[in-house]
C-alpha positions in Angstrom: 9.2 59.1 32.2 5.9 59.4 34.5 7.0 59.8 38.1 5.6 56.8 40.1 3.7 59.4 42.3 1.7 60.1 39.0 1.2 56.4 37.9 0.1 55.7 41.3 -2.5 58.2 41.4 -3.8 57.4 37.7 -4.2 53.7 38.9 -6.2 54.4 42.4 -8.4 57.3 39.9 -8.8 55.2 37.2 -8.2 51.5 36.7 -6.4 50.0 39.7 -3.9 48.1 37.2 -3.5 51.2 34.9 0.5 51.1 36.1 0.8 47.3 34.8 -0.9 47.7 31.1 1.7 48.1 28.2 1.8 51.8 26.4 -0.5 49.9 23.2 -2.6 48.3 25.8 -3.4 52.1 27.2 -3.9 53.2 24.0 -6.3 51.2 23.2 -8.2 51.8 26.3 -8.4 55.2 25.5 -9.9 54.9 21.8 -12.6 52.3 23.5 -13.4 55.0 26.3 -13.8 57.8 23.3 -15.9 55.9 21.1 -17.8 53.5 23.2 -18.6 55.8 25.8 -18.9 59.0 24.3 -21.5 58.0 22.0 -22.7 55.6 24.7 -23.3 58.2 26.9 -24.9 60.7 24.4 -27.3 58.1 23.4 -28.3 57.2 27.1 -29.0 61.0 28.3 -30.9 61.5 25.2 -32.8 58.2 25.7 -33.6 59.6 29.3 -33.8 63.1 28.3 -36.8 61.8 25.7 -38.3 59.1 27.8 -38.5 61.8 30.7 -40.8 64.0 28.5 -44.1 62.4 29.1 -43.6 63.1 33.1 -42.6 66.7 32.6 -44.8 67.4 29.8 -47.8 65.8 32.1 -47.3 68.4 34.9 -46.3 71.4 32.7 -49.7 71.3 30.6 -50.0 68.3 28.7 -52.8 67.0 31.7 -54.9 69.9 31.2 -54.7 70.1 27.3 -55.6 66.7 26.7 -57.9 66.2 29.7 -55.9 63.2 31.6 -57.8 63.5 34.6 -58.2 59.6 35.5 -55.6 56.8 35.3 -54.4 58.2 31.4 -51.0 59.3 32.5 -50.6 55.5 34.3 -52.1 54.0 31.3 -49.5 56.3 28.8 -46.7 55.5 31.3 -47.8 51.4 30.8 -48.3 51.6 26.9 -44.6 53.0 27.0 -43.4 50.5 29.2 -44.8 47.5 27.3 -43.5 48.5 23.8 -39.7 49.5 25.9 -40.0 45.1 27.3 -41.0 44.0 23.8 -37.5 44.2 22.5 -35.4 44.0 25.4 -34.8 40.4 25.1 -34.6 40.6 21.0 -32.4 43.3 20.7 -29.4 41.2 22.5 -30.2 38.5 19.6 -30.6 40.5 17.1 -26.9 42.0 17.4 -25.6 38.2 17.0 -26.4 38.8 13.5 -26.4 42.3 13.1 -23.6 44.6 13.9 -24.4 46.9 17.4 -23.3 50.0 15.8 -25.8 49.7 12.7 -28.5 48.5 14.9 -28.3 51.1 17.4 -27.8 53.8 15.2 -31.0 52.7 13.3 -33.0 52.3 16.5 -31.7 56.2 18.0 -32.8 57.9 14.8 -36.4 55.9 14.3 -36.9 57.0 18.8 -36.1 60.5 17.6 -38.1 60.5 14.5 -41.4 58.5 15.8 -42.5 59.8 18.9 -45.6 57.3 19.4 -43.0 54.3 19.0 -40.3 56.0 21.4 -40.7 53.0 23.7 -40.0 50.2 21.0 -37.2 51.7 19.5 -35.4 52.7 22.6 -35.8 49.7 24.6 -32.3 48.1 22.7 -30.1 51.0 23.3 -29.6 50.0 27.4 -29.0 46.0 26.8 -27.3 46.7 24.1 -24.5 48.8 24.9 -24.3 46.7 28.2 -23.4 43.7 26.1 -20.8 46.0 24.2 -19.0 47.6 27.3 -18.9 43.8 29.0 -17.2 42.7 25.4 -14.5 45.0 25.7 -13.3 45.6 29.1 -11.9 43.8 32.2 -12.4 42.9 35.9 -10.8 46.2 36.7 -12.1 48.6 34.3 -15.7 47.3 33.8 -17.6 48.8 36.5 -16.6 52.5 36.5 -17.5 52.5 32.8 -21.0 51.1 33.3 -21.7 53.9 36.2 -20.6 56.6 33.8 -22.6 55.3 31.1 -25.5 54.9 33.5 -24.9 58.4 34.7 -26.2 59.9 31.8 -29.3 58.9 32.3 -30.6 60.8 35.6 -28.2 63.8 34.5 -30.8 63.3 31.2 -33.5 63.3 33.2 -32.3 66.5 35.4 -31.5 68.1 32.3 -35.0 67.0 31.0 -36.4 69.6 33.8 -34.4 72.2 33.1 -34.9 72.0 29.5 -39.0 71.9 29.9 -38.6 74.8 32.2 -36.8 76.8 29.9 -38.9 75.4 27.0 -42.0 76.2 28.7 -41.1 80.1 29.8 -39.7 80.8 26.3 -41.8 78.7 23.5 -45.0 78.3 24.9 -47.5 79.7 22.6 -45.1 79.9 19.9 -47.0 79.5 16.6 -49.6 77.8 18.6 -47.8 75.3 20.2 -48.2 74.4 23.9 -44.5 74.4 26.0 -44.9 70.5 26.5 -45.3 70.2 22.8 -41.8 72.1 21.8 -40.2 70.0 24.4 -41.0 66.5 22.1 -39.8 68.8 18.7 -36.5 69.9 20.8 -35.5 66.9 21.9 -36.2 64.9 18.5 -34.0 67.5 16.8 -30.9 66.5 19.0 -31.5 62.8 19.1 -31.4 61.9 15.7 -27.7 63.9 14.6 -26.6 61.2 17.5 -28.3 58.5 15.9 -26.2 58.8 12.8 -23.0 59.4 14.8 -23.4 56.0 16.7 -23.1 53.8 13.1 -19.7 55.7 12.3 -18.2 55.6 16.0 -19.4 52.0 18.1 -16.7 50.1 17.2 -19.2 46.8 17.9 -17.5 44.0 19.8 -13.7 42.6 19.6 -14.7 39.9 17.5 -16.9 41.7 14.8 -15.4 45.4 15.2 -15.0 47.4 11.8 -14.1 50.6 13.6 -12.3 52.9 11.1 -9.7 54.0 14.1 -8.3 50.8 15.6 -5.5 49.1 13.6 -5.5 45.2 13.0 -2.9 45.1 16.3 -5.1 47.2 18.4 -8.1 44.7 17.1 -6.1 41.7 17.7 -4.8 42.8 21.6 -8.6 43.8 22.4 -9.1 40.1 21.1 -6.3 38.6 23.6 -7.2 40.9 26.7 -10.7 39.6 26.6 -9.7 35.8 26.6 -7.3 36.6 29.5 -10.2 38.1 31.3 -11.8 34.6 31.0 -14.7 35.9 28.5 -16.1 33.7 25.9 -16.1 34.1 22.2 -19.4 34.1 20.4 -21.2 31.1 19.2 -23.9 30.1 16.9 -27.1 30.5 18.8 -29.5 27.3 18.7 -32.1 26.0 20.9 -29.5 23.9 22.9 -28.1 27.4 23.9 -31.1 28.5 25.4 -31.3 25.0 27.4 -27.9 25.6 28.4 -28.9 29.1 30.1 -32.2 28.0 31.1 -31.0 24.8 33.2 -28.5 27.2 35.2 -29.1 28.9 37.9 -28.2 32.5 37.1 -30.5 33.4 34.5 -33.4 32.7 37.4 -31.3 34.4 40.1 -30.3 37.7 38.0 -33.7 38.0 36.4 -36.0 37.8 39.8 -33.2 40.2 41.7 -33.5 42.6 39.4 -37.1 43.2 39.0 -37.2 43.3 42.5 -34.8 45.8 42.9 -36.2 47.8 40.0 -39.7 47.5 41.7 -38.3 49.0 44.8 -36.7 52.0 42.5 -40.3 53.6 41.4 -40.8 56.4 44.3 -38.5 59.1 42.5 -41.1 58.6 39.8 -43.9 60.5 41.4 -41.7 63.4 43.1 -43.1 65.8 41.0 -46.7 64.8 41.8 -46.2 65.4 45.0 -45.0 68.5 44.4 -47.7 69.8 42.5 -50.0 68.5 45.1 -47.8 70.7 47.3 -48.7 73.6 45.1 -45.3 74.1 43.9 -45.1 76.3 40.8 -44.6 74.6 36.7 -40.6 75.2 37.2 -40.9 74.2 40.7 -41.9 70.8 39.7 -39.8 70.7 36.9 -36.5 71.7 38.6 -36.9 70.3 42.0 -36.6 66.9 40.9 -33.5 67.6 39.2 -31.7 67.0 42.8 -32.7 63.3 43.2 -31.3 63.1 39.5 -27.9 64.5 40.2 -27.5 62.8 43.3 -28.6 59.5 41.6 -25.9 60.3 39.2 -23.0 61.0 41.8 -24.0 58.1 43.4 -24.4 55.8 40.8 -20.7 56.9 39.7 -19.2 56.5 43.3 -20.6 52.8 43.9 -19.0 51.9 40.2 -15.4 53.4 41.4 -15.1 51.7 44.6 -16.6 48.6 43.5 -13.7 48.7 40.8 -11.2 50.1 43.4 -11.8 47.1 46.0 -12.5 44.4 43.9 -16.1 43.6 45.5 -19.3 43.7 43.6 -21.8 42.2 46.4 -20.9 44.9 48.8 -21.8 47.6 46.3 -25.0 45.7 45.5 -26.1 45.2 48.7 -25.4 48.4 51.2 -26.8 51.0 48.5 -29.9 49.3 48.4 -29.9 48.4 52.1 -30.4 52.2 52.2 -33.8 52.1 50.6 -35.2 50.8 53.7 -34.7 54.3 54.9 -36.2 56.5 51.9 -39.0 54.0 50.9 -39.8 53.2 55.0 -40.3 57.4 55.3 -42.7 57.4 52.3 -44.7 54.1 53.3 -45.4 55.4 56.9 -46.0 59.5 55.4 -45.0 61.2 58.4 -47.0 64.8 58.7 -43.5 66.5 57.9 -42.9 67.8 54.4 -39.4 68.0 55.0 -38.8 64.4 55.6 -40.7 63.2 52.7 -38.9 66.2 50.7 -35.7 64.6 52.2 -36.9 60.8 51.2 -37.8 61.9 47.7 -34.5 63.8 47.1 -32.5 61.1 48.3 -33.9 57.9 46.5 -30.9 57.6 44.2 -28.7 56.7 47.0 -30.1 52.5 46.6 -29.3 52.9 42.5 -26.2 50.5 41.9 -27.5 49.7 38.9 -24.1 49.6 37.3 -22.7 47.3 39.9 -25.7 45.0 39.4 -25.1 44.5 35.6 -21.1 44.3 36.3 -21.4 41.7 38.4 -24.0 39.4 35.9 -21.5 39.9 33.3 -18.6 38.9 35.2 -20.7 35.5 36.5 -21.6 35.2 32.8 -18.2 36.1 31.5 -17.5 32.2 30.4 -20.4 32.0 28.1 -21.2 35.0 25.5 -24.8 33.8 24.9 -25.9 33.6 28.2 -24.3 37.1 29.2 -26.5 38.1 26.5 -29.2 36.9 27.2 -29.4 37.1 31.1 -28.7 40.9 30.3 -31.6 41.2 28.2 -33.5 39.6 30.4 -33.3 41.1 33.2 -34.1 44.8 31.8 -36.8 43.5 29.9 -38.5 41.4 32.6 -38.4 44.1 34.8 -40.1 46.8 32.4 -42.6 44.0 31.7 -43.1 43.7 35.7 -42.9 47.7 35.7 -46.4 47.7 33.0 -48.6 46.7 34.8 -47.6 47.4 38.7 -48.1 50.9 38.5 -51.5 50.3 37.7 -52.3 48.6 40.4 -50.1 50.1 43.6 -49.5 53.8 41.7 -53.5 54.7 40.7 -53.6 58.4 40.0 -56.5 58.6 42.1 -54.5 57.9 45.6 -51.7 60.6 44.2 -49.8 61.9 46.3 -50.3 59.7 49.1 -50.5 56.1 47.5 -51.4 54.0 50.3 -50.5 51.0 48.6 -47.3 52.1 46.1 -44.8 53.1 48.7 -45.6 50.2 51.8 -45.1 48.0 48.3 -41.5 49.9 47.2 -40.5 49.2 51.1 -41.3 45.3 50.6 -39.7 45.2 47.3 -36.7 46.8 48.9 -36.3 43.6 51.6 -37.3 41.1 49.0 -34.4 42.3 46.6 -32.0 42.5 49.4 -32.9 38.4 50.2 -32.8 38.0 46.6 -28.8 39.6 46.3 -27.8 37.6 49.1 -29.2 34.2 47.2 -27.1 35.5 44.3 -24.0 35.6 46.3 -24.7 32.9 48.4 -25.4 30.5 44.9 -22.4 31.9 43.1 -20.2 31.0 46.2 -21.3 27.3 46.1 -20.6 27.2 42.5 -17.3 27.9 42.9 -16.5 25.5 45.4 -18.4 22.7 43.8 -16.7 23.8 40.7 -13.3 23.5 42.7 -13.6 20.0 43.8 -14.5 18.5 40.5 -11.8 20.2 38.0 -9.0 20.5 41.1 -7.5 17.4 39.8 -7.3 18.9 36.0 -6.0 22.9 37.3 -4.0 21.9 40.3 -4.0 24.1 43.8 -2.7 27.0 42.5 -5.6 28.0 39.7 -8.4 26.2 42.3 -7.2 29.4 44.9 -7.3 31.8 41.8 -9.4 35.2 42.9 -13.0 35.1 43.3 -12.7 31.5 41.6 -14.2 33.0 38.0 -11.2 30.5 36.3 -13.0 27.3 37.6 -16.4 28.7 36.5 -15.2 29.2 33.3 -13.9 25.8 32.4 -17.0 24.7 34.1 -19.2 26.4 31.2 -16.4 25.3 28.6 -17.3 22.0 29.1 -20.9 22.4 29.5 -20.5 24.6 26.2 -18.7 21.3 24.5 -21.1 18.8 25.7 -24.4 20.7 23.9 -22.2 21.3 20.7 -21.4 17.1 20.9 -25.2 17.0 21.2 -25.9 19.1 18.1 
């Protein structure tokens, strides 16, 4: 038998209710972690590695090679962003009809093969993996796993800097190709094999899984787990589905909040440009910004683990973002001290709480599977759509590296996003209280006082969905 102290430590460091789970449930979770997290982290790591190629290449010779001396870099980023935003929303609709493992495998192979359309093909990976994670894991499990998944984004960006530095020094000029061109070739060779592995490893969702490593008992256990967690089964997508989603507050609040949050986190994208203006070498321009990415990765995981351990989503969304007032404030006022600006750029990652934000959205929308898919994809899609034109206005390259419009704007976005997060918290509490009063005669006192009010909100969703079906 496992000593109690070890069980308690395992519950503290991983899922807080690990010691309460049966042996079969713990085995199921290990299989899910091995499959979803492994392939998800690999794919997301490569997605950000490939996505970061443009900025790494730009400061490593592409600017001079392609004569990108005006706002061409900003326009190039915008083209990627537009393509990326276009497929965010459709991707989570498509996987209601096509298995996520097949769709993501095809997209990953495609973005590794077709550089010109990399943004279009990459766009599905993030929202679909978030939906898959939210489909399998419960309240005590989800935030840390989304955090581990999301941690690979800054790690991928950091590795891209190291890789570009190594490629520039070792392959620049080989076979007549510049170092920045070799970066695209190397990344493509890494991405395509992982795309094929995705089709084989990703287990889709509990209701659609054909995973070869799960037996029928485990598949049924997975369905029972998510039912107990208040997660709704998939329903057919109809016009009434969209009407139902768009007549609730959640879509509007989460999309607006995430757009403002994403706009508040743009400062780090211009770290390399500032370093170039300060006279740093090509290698330093690629390596120093990796410090920001490593801090981001650590903080993303830290906020996710603390959120799961304490059970609080709001605190670990609001708190880290409040730190953004410090770093964006420094860059907005642009002090003479180079060390102050270096500190601000390096610690930009502390404000990243994306994993907890998406966990919060997953849980609040758990009672309606289709709403969850639409809200998650819309959050990222609208944020990228907003980011497609915003840098052209506030971060034109002709204003580099000071960006006298850009950094004050991100400071303002931090304030606005904090207000939006407070609004989400308030609306959710109001919904819980209102639904308790409405359904207390049915639920009774004990259920009405259940933790977080998720049960009553779920029942309210069930009633609304049933009414929508009756109308059809």
